[in-house]
N, C-alpha and C positions, 0 to 999 in steps of 0.2 A: 621728343624728334629731334632729327640732327642733320644739318647738310654741312658740304665743304664750300668755301670759297675760295677761288683762285684768280689769279690773273697775272698777265705778262709772260706767257708760257713761252713765247717766241721759239717755236719747232722749230729744230735746225739751224739756229742760228750758226753763223759761221764763227763764233767766238773770234770776237775782233782784235786782229793784230798778231794772230799764231804764225804767221809768216816770218817773225821776225826772228823766232826763237829757233836754235837748232838744237834737235833733241827733246822738243816738247813731246808730251804724251797727246798728240794731236788727235788720234781715233777716240778716246775715252774722252779728252774735253768737246770735241765736236758732237760725239753722242750724248753729252749729259743732258741735253735737255730734252733728248727723246726719253732718256732714263729716269729723268724728274717726273716725267707724265705718266710714264707705267708704273711709279711708286706712286702717284696722286690714285691713278685706278686701283690698284692693290689695296690702298687705305679705303676707299670708298667700299669697296668689295668686304673687306675685313672689318669694317665698322658697320655695315649695312647701312648707309646712310640713307635718308628719305631722297635726295636731290643733291646734284652740283650746280652750281653756279659759277661761270665763267666770266668776268668781267673784261675780257678785252685784251688784242694782241696775243691770239691763240697760235697766227702764224707769224713770222717775222718778216714777212714782205714777200712777193713773188718770188718764185723758184723756177729752176730750169726745166722741173719735169713734175711729175705726179708723185713721187717717192712719199714727200710729205703727206700728204692729203691721203695717199691710202696707208700710210702708219696710222692716221690721226682715227681713219674709219676703224680699223683693226680695236682701236682701243674703246671707241665709242660704242663699238659691238658688245665690246665685253661689260661695260655699264647698262647697255640695253638687256642683254642677258641675264644682268644680276637685278633687273627690274628698278633702277636705278635711273629717274629721268634726267636731262641736262638742260639747262637753258644758257645761250650764248648770248653775249653783245660784243658787236664787233668793236676795235679800236682804232688808232691811226694807223697801226702797220698790217692791219688785214680789213683796211676800210671795204666798202661795198665795189669800188672803183679800182680796187689796189690791187686786189688778187683774184687771178684767172683761171688758175690751176687748182679747183675744187672739184671735191664730188658730193653728190647729194649726200645728206645726214641720213642716218638709220631713223626708224622709227623711235619718238621717245627723246629726242633730239631739237628743242625750240629755237630758233635763231630770231631775237628780236629784230624788228623791221628796221630798215632804213631810214625811210623817208618821214615816218611820224613815229612818237612814242607809242607803245603797245605793252599790252598785257598778257602774261601767260598764267592760267589757272590751274593751279593743281588740285582739283576738286576734292579727290580722296584724302587730301592732307589738310585742307582749309588753308593752300598758301595761295596768295596772288604776288605775282612776281613783274615788276615795271619797269621798263627801259626803252633804250633807242640805240642800236648799232650808226656805227659813223658812216653817213655815206661818201665822205672824201676823208683825205688825209689828215688835213688841217680844218677842225670845227672850232672857231673862235667863238660860238655863241654860247651861252648858258642851256644845254639841253633840257636841264631838268625843270625849267619853267613850264614847258610842256607837259610834264607829265601827268597822267590822270591820278585823279584823288583815291584815297587808299578803300578797297574793297570792304564793305562791312561785315564784321563776324568772321574777316580771315586775318591771318598773319601776313604782312605788306613787306615785301621787299622791293628796294630800289637799287637797280645793276646802271651804275654811270661810269665811263672811261673819262678820268677828269684829273686837272692838276688843282682841283678844289681850290683854293684861294691863292695858287700859287707855290712850288716846290723846288727849291735848287735843284739846276739838272735835267729841269723837265720842261718840255714846250709848254708854253699856257694854254692847253686845250681846253674846251668845255669848261669854262671857269664858274665858280658857282663859292657859296658860304657854305659854313659849319650852320649858320645860324638857319638858313633859308631851309637846307636840307632836314634840320631838324621840326621844322615849323610844318612840315609838307604831309604828316601825320604817318609817315611809315615807320614801323620798329627796326628795320636795319636797313643800309645803304653799303650794298657791295660794290666797293670803288676799285678802280685799276690805273693804270698808267705810270703810277709813282713806285718806284723799285724798293721803296723802303718800307719796312712795317710801321705801320701807325693804328693807334684804337683810340677812337676820339668818340666820347660819350658826352652828349649834350641833351641835357631834357629827358633822358633816360633814353635816348634815343643813340643805337650805335651805328657810327660812320666808320668803316673799316677798310684800310688800305692793307692787303695781305703781304704785298711785296712780289716781287718774282720768282718765281718756281727754283730757277737757277741763275746764278749770277753768269756772268758773262765776259768780265775781266775782272782786273784787281780793282776797279772804281766800283765794285759791287762785291764788299767783303762781308763776309759773316755767314751763318745758317740761312737757308731759303726756303721759304714754303709754301703751305695754306694754311687758312682759317679754318677751323672744326666749330662749327655752331649749334649750340643745343638752345631749344625755345620749347615753349609752349602757346596756346593761344594768349595767353597773359603778356608775354614778352621775352626777352632773352634771359636764358639762364646761365649760359657763360660763353666766352669766347677765347678757344684755347690755340697756340699756333703749333705745328707740326712740321717740324725739318724733313726736306724729302731730297734736296739738290745732294747728286753722288760726288760734287766738286765745290768745295768752300775754298773762297778766295780769303786771304789774309793778308794783312801790313803789319810787318813786325821789326822795332825800331830797337836797336842794341846799343847800349852805349860802352864802348870798349875805348874810352880814351885813358883810361888807368891800367889798361894791359901791356905786361912787360915787352911783347914780342906780338907779332904777326901771331905764331903758333899757341900762346896764348889767346889771342882775341878769338882766332877760330875755336877752340874750344868754348870759349862762351858762350859765340854764336851757337855753336851746336845745343848746346844746352838749352838754349832760350828754343831753338826750332822744335826740339823732342819735347820740350814742355809744352809747346802750343799743338803740337800733332797729338798729344796725348789728351789733350782736353777735347779733341774733336772726334764725331763718330762717322764724318764724311768717309766715302771711297777714295778718295782724293783730296790732299790740301794743297794748293795753290798758293807759295807764300813769296811776298816780294820782302826782302829785306833791306833796310836802311841801318849804317854803320855810323855812329856818331864816333870818331876818330881824332885823335891830336894829329899834329902837323908831321911827326914823325912817322908815327904809324901809316897815315896816308900816303905818306912819300914812299913808304916803303911796299906796300899794299901796290902803290902805282907802278912800281918799277917791275913787278910782276904779276899784273893781274889776273890773266889767264890761269896762271898756276894756282893762284889761290883760290880763284871761284871754283878749278875743277875741283880744289882738295875739298873746299866745303858743300859742295855739291856731292860728292863721295861720302864724306864722313857722316852727313845729314841725313841722306838717304839711305845708307847702308844697303842692306840686302832687299829692303822692301820697295815696292811699288806704290805707295801711298802718300806719297810727298814729293813734289814739284816745285823747285827754287825758280820762279818767275824770271826775278832780276835781283841782282844785288848792287844797291845805291850807296857809294859812299861820300857820306855827309862831313867835309872835313871844317876845319877852319877857315873861314873867309881871308882874304888877302888883307881888308882893313883890321882883322884881328891878330894878325903877327906882329910880334913885338920886331922890328928892324933896325939894324944898325948899320950894316955893310953897305956900302954904297951901292954896288954894284946890283944887289938884290933891290934895294929901294927903288932905283931907277926903275928896273923891272918891274916890280908891283907897280909903281905908278903910273907906267905905261898900261898896265892890266885895268886898272881903275879907270883910265880914259876909255879902254875899248868898252866898257860896261854901259857908260854913258853918253859916248858918241856914235849917233849911227855912222858918221862917214869914216869913223877909225876902223869900223868892223871891214871894210873891202882890204885893208892893210895885214888884217890878222894873219895871213897865210905868212907872210915873213917873218914875223915874230916867232910864230909856234913850230915854225917848219922843223927846225933842229930838233923839235922834241917829240916827232910823230912815234919814234920807235919806243917810246917809253909807256906808251898808252895801248890800252886793249883795243880790238877791233873796233868797236862803235867810235870811240875817242879820236883813232886814227885817220878813222873816215872823215869825222868833222873837220878835223886839225887840216887835212887836204884839203878840204874845201875851203879853207879860210875861214871856217866858221859861219860864212855867208849865208847858209840855206838852213840855218837854225831858228827855231823861236827863242824868244828871249829868254825862258828859263833854262833851255836847255844849253844855249851860248853861256850863261852864266855859270853852269855847273862845269862846262868846260875850263872855263878862267877858274873856277874854284879849284878845278883837278890841278890844273899849270900851276897855279900858285903855292898850292900844297907840295907838288916836287919839287919846284923851285928852293923854296922854303929845305925842304930837308937834304937838297943836295949839295946847296950853298948854306947849311946850318952853319958852319964853322963861323960863318961872318956874322950870324945873326944873334 
């Protein structure tokens, strides 16, 4: 027998931050969560799985209309027509009190109750699925403590939207421990909430985060999808991951410190990007490129950043539509790594060092940087015009690194 375990679908998630990008393939990106769910249903039908378990965050939050619910209804009807039951536990994004625009699900779809743990019996399969939906967005107690004991002579599955014993970047909801879950007597725990795949086997019990179905920004890199679980009444036979995301986010670091020119660097970067794309089966690869550059190359790039970024976009994407360069980040030598001998440059770099460490100095940054505004791309020009006062610490220091590299390049004869 076989079932699919998925979680964190976040249907119609707005794909955070897209408004910052001119020329982004917004339609494809915003439709990616729907496309990934369609692929999930396709997979279930093609493999004739016995049932599907969704461990929370099917929705992304309350929406302005019923379009999300209508789309979901159509996909669930496809599963019903294929004779595939679905069991859902709501998580923090689609908690009972969070979503107002839901439609009544078709027959064959069971939603685990939010007021107390319950059990769905798939009698014809000999499967018992236990769990509880979130009543509210923030659930801080260990829900698993109230889960019922396993049903004798059935294959038992626990469904839980949880941070487990804590995972970076995720709110500590429904906390519990691996050891406690393993002792509960179920053969498999279908978890959700953590967007990174993880398979834990403790005393023969499989405790699985399938990860989210579609990455939503560059913080959620790599292939995404669902777990296909084969089992019999004696236990788990296999757990395999199937990639379903049409858009795959990636971070690529390219070291161009030995490049002889910007054109040489561009050629190397394109080679690295094309190799990354060739290794991916995604419909679209959204890539953030970080360039490690020496101070001369960084200064040359910063003199005409829009030109070089446009050239890179054109060379890397070519005639195809399967690649989007989300951002190009220049990582140059910081001012404390620059060998300084010229007095004027040394004084300016010393002032930059003070700006990093003295909050009172940030208010005076505008005067120091104003003369350099026209030497940077739009993002940096805006930051400099604001005197860097509105930036967070990391962004502020990025600006100062760029200023140091530009100054070192332009005054290089004194270095």
